[in-house]
Structures are given as C-alpha cells and as structure tokens.
N, C-alpha and C positions, 0 to 999 in steps of 0.2 A: 904795734900793739894787738891789731885785728890778725896780724899774721901769727903771732904768738899765741893768742886764743885758739886760731883754727888749729894750730899743731897739737896743742893740749887735748882739744876735743876729738881729733883724730887720734891720739894715743890712748885715750879712753876708750873710744869705740873700739880700736884694735884689740886692746887688753880684754874687753869684754867679750869679743868674737872669740878670741884665743880661749879665755875661760870657759866658754860655752862648749867649744869643741870638746876640750878635755872633758868636762863634765858628761857630756853627750858619748864620748869614747869610753868612760868608766862604767856609765849606764848600759852600755852594749856588753859589757864583761861580767855583768852581775849573774849570779847563780840564785835563781829562787824557784822554789816548788811551790805553785798554788795547790791548796788542798780543797777535794769536794766531796762531800758527804751526799751521797743522792739516793733516794728511795723510788722503787719502781712497784707498781702493782703487779707487773710481769716478770719480776724476778724469781727465778726457781726456789720453790720453798725449801727444799732439801738443802740448799746453801746457806750458811750463815751471812757470806758477803763475798765479793770479788773485788781484789786490789789491783789496781791497773797503773803502771806507769806510763804516760804518754809524753812523747816528745817531738816535735816537728819543727822542720826549719832549722836544722843544726847549721847548714851551709860550711863555713870555713871554721867552726868553733871546735874546739876539742872539750869533749865531755868531761868535765872535771869531777875529781873527788869531792869536793866543795859542793857540788850540785847534788851528787847521789848521797852526800852526808844529811842533804835536808830532807830526805824521804824518812816520813815519820814512823813506818813500820814495813813489815815483810810487804813483797810485790808478788802476786800471781803470775802476771803477764805483762810484757813490755810491748808498746806500740809505737812505732815510727810513723808518723804521719806526712811523710815526704820531704823533699829537700834535704835529704840526708847529706848530699854532695852537691857540687856545682863544678863547672869547667875550672881547672887550675888546681884543684884540691888534691893533694896526692893520696894515692890509694892506701898507702900506708897508714895516714891520719884516719881514714874512713874505717880501715879496719881496727885500727886502736879504739875508735869509738865504739863499734859493734861489741868489740871483745868486754869493754866495760859494761854496757848495757846487758850483755848475756849473763853478766854474773848475777843480776837480779833475778831473773827469769827467762822463759822461753820468749822469743822475740818474733814480732810480725812485722811486717813492712808494706807501704804503699808508695807508689811513684809520687813525686812531686815534679813539676813542671821543669825545675833545674837540674832534677837527675838525668833526664834525656841528653843533657848536653856532654855527658862523659860516655865512656865505651861500654855498651850495655851489655855485651858478654862478660867483660871483666867484671862489672858491678855485680851482676847476677852470679857469677862463679864465686866471688868473695863472699856473697852472702850465703850461698848454698854449702860452702866450706865451712862455715860458721855456724849451720844449722838455723839460720833465719828464714821463716815462712814469708815468701812473697806472694802477695794478694794481688793478682791482676784479673779483676772482674770475675771473682771467685769467692769461695769462702773456707773457712776451716772451723772444725768443731773443738773446743775445748774439752780435755779428758773428762768424763763424768760418769757416775755408778747408778746413774738414773735416767729415766726417759726424758727428763726435762733438760734439754741441752742449753749450752751455751753457744751462739755462732758468732763467728768474726767474719764480717763481710768487707771485702775490699776491693775499690775500682780504683783504674788507672786515673792519672791526673785528667781534668776536663780538657785542656789544651789539646787541640787537634782532634777533638771529639773521640779521643781514646777511651773514656769512661763509658762502661756498659753495665749499668747497675742492673739492668733487665737479664744480663747474662749470668751475674751473680746470683739473682733471685729465683731465675729459671733453673739454675742447677741445684739449688737448695732442695733437699729432699722435704717433702712437705710434712710439716708438723705444726698442731697447734699449741704447742707447749714450750717452744725453744725462745730464747731470749736473745734478741738480734742486736748487735753492735756494728754499726757501720764505720769504717775508716776511710775517710776521702781528703786529699790533700786539701781540695777547695771547698769551701762550706756552701758554694751555690748549688752543690748537690742537693741540699735540701729541697729545692724547688722539684726535683724530679722524684721526690718520695710522697707516695700517699699512703692514708691510714691502714690501706688492706695490706701494704708491706709489712707491717707490724716491726720497724726498726724501733726499738726504744730509745737508742743512744746513738748519736752521730760525733764522732772526732774528727776534727780538722784543724788548718792553720792557714798557710799561705799568705795572708793578709799582713802579718806581723804587727797587727794592731794600729797600722799607719806608719809604724816604727818612729817617725819623728811627727810629734804632734806639737803645735804652738796654739795656747789658749784653748785646749780642748778640741782642736780641729786637725785633722789629718787626711791623707788620701783614702784610708779605709776606716772602719768603725774598730774602737778598740775591742780588743779580745773579751770573751766574758762566756758564760753558761746561759743558755737561753731554754726556756720552758715554751715550746711552740705547739701548734695544734697537731703537727703529725709525729713530732719526736722531741727529744731534748738534744740541743745541739751545743757542743763546746767548741768554741773558736779560740785558739790559742795566739797570743802574741808571738809565739816562737822563742826558740834559744839562740839563733844566731841572726845575722842580718845580711841585706843584699845592696848591692852598688856600695854603699857607705857603711863603715862599721860603725855606725853611731845610732843612740836611740835617745829618744826624749817623750816623755810621757805615756810610752808603751812598754813597760818593763818585760825585759827578757824573760822568758819563764818555760818550766815544764811543770807537767802536773801529776798530781797522785789522786786517784779516784777511788773512793771507798762506796762500794755498790751493794745495798741491800734491798731485802723485801719490805715493801711499806706497811707499817704496823698501824693498824687500826685502833689498837686497844685504849 
C-alpha cells in the first residue's frame, strides 16, 4: 500500500515537472513588445517625437512577423542591444533577423558578451553588407535639419574591459544642445555615467530579467524602466534565452519607445 502511494506521488511530481517545463518553453517563445512613452526636458524642441524599436539578447531566436506585428506605430530607428548571436547560431539566421529589422528603419548595433563567441570578421562583414551601424565605443548622429542633434552612443560589452564610454564621449563633438542616447549591452554601465555626460537615456539588456524566477526571485532583477539620478535606464528582459530555452516570471520582450519633449503646460 505504501509503495503504491509513493508511486502515485512520483507520477504527480513528474507530471507537474513536465508541465512546468512545457509552460516555461512556451513562455520563452512569446512575442511581446513593451511600450514606453517617455518625456525629457532635454529632448529637441524641433522634433515632435522619436520612435525607437529596441531589441536585445536575440541569441538563437528568429525575429518573427508576430513580434513585428506588435509594434504600434512607425519606427524611426532600430537599436540592437547586443547578443544578436552566439556560438552555434547559423549566420544565415543572423542575416535573416537583420533583414527583418532593417525593414522597420535604420539599424544600430552594439556588442554583447555572446557576440564575441563567433567569427568577428564574418559578423561585421554581414552587418556592414546590410548597412547596420556598429557602435564600438563611438557615436553616430541621427539625420537632423536643426542644430539640436540626436546622438546615439554605443560601447562594447563590459566583459574583458572592452567598454570605453570615455572614448565615445571624447570623440563626440562638443554641443550643449544634443540629446544623447547610450546603448550598452550591460546595464552596469550606469555606474560609469556622471551628470556631466548629459546622457538622457540608456538602453541595455544582458540580464534576461533573471530568465527563470520563482516566487519573484531570480539571479538578476526583472527588467524595467528606471528613472535614476544621472539618466533614465531601460533594462530589457531580452527576446531570447541563454543556456536553457526556458522562461518563467521574466517575459520575453522587445520594446517600442516613444520619446517626446516634456510639456509643462
């Protein structure tokens, strides 16, 4: 009798474990666009708005039509926050993802830690052939008809001390009216930013929001938008996964950001 009870309990436990794995696998395959409307004092007055599609940590996933169909409006610029790929991902899939994203708008890319696992020359040739701007401790200006510039700064990943925000800032032509966005794979870049850098927005990923969270706890904090002392920081849960293709409590996501000037009326 006791043996039968133990067997029944084992079946229940195993069934629950299998069910949870299926649920976590399906969660990892979700297509969700988080929408953010953010106002800034420093946003250029001559612009009505700037619409950004931000995606990070694609890893092994394929950017789907379902995901892109969740974007609520036109996109002015696409930013990839690193971990576009990793060891073992076919370059054909990477190029397919890039071609899907460049249909939206011009694309900018920064390295994540896993992007260094693949052949660098081949990756950068692929990106260059698809007109993707690679930001390696430097910056690019968005086209503008005004002296008020929108500047996108990008640093390499912080692993191996490759990140050199100082080089990107030193390279930047001095202007008191530019609006600065920093793209960095690792959100810890925040600790290297001062108020004098005048960076209004930081876009990052890397943590996957903990990827698998139980009772609200995970290896990393869940992603989100943070209005901090020196800047506004967006940390994405990311679109893909690492190690295990499973998620729980940290939904897969990309982001649509609608940036405008703060209105005090």
